[in-house]
C-alpha angles and dihedrals in degrees: 000000000000090000092049093052091044091054094044091050090054098257103296119188117263100264091050092044090052089056092045098050096085089051095048098043095080089053091048093047089057090057104036137029101250115188115227090244091058091046090053091048092051092051092048099043117118124228090245091055089047088055091050094047095047096041096099091047092048091051091055091050096041097098096041101036109023105023100077101091118086121211119255121242128218096345095066089074091055104041111088096236118141112216101186131063115302118218098195130146099182118085121244101067110102147174120234127196135171117224117195122217096193096115093238095312116139099189131069130019123297139159123289129185118223106209123196122190121183106226098214101040101024089229108160135200129179130194132179124244126185107229126337096285118148090234095051094048091045091050092049090049091051090051090050093048091050091051096048118106088217138054114267107235105164144001136219117196142143116271099252120139090252087070105024100065144105094268093058092041092056091042092055094042093051091053097043091239122173 
């Protein structure tokens, strides 16, 4: 059941999936007969256990689903993106991720969602970007920053070229981000 909800929710990472489970359970219960004991287990499962349970499925999808971003080069040492776990309590430090909606296609342009989640407050914002272009991602990030009820102080992302680029470097420098 966990795998089915994970796939239907477009493969969110474990912490986000944990938060989404209560919202997706009514949808799942309409489609499958879920015993109350399984429902309780799904609501009580930890993100770490989610990672362990989904590990074999993630490995199968890794090339198709997660292997599309290419690491940045010299810029990744200059852009203030934190790649390990942040232990922050003040708002303004967020995680960004680009979710493609191309249905597995690797050619052509299609819609992406740029998701921002503030680590301390869990405030989220999402904006659309056509393709993975540096310009489109930068524009979506600017829209998110303008809509936030807090000052953007730092970003955490993967190291794909949609994030590790001159546009983001200049954006962070101009705002004094860490």
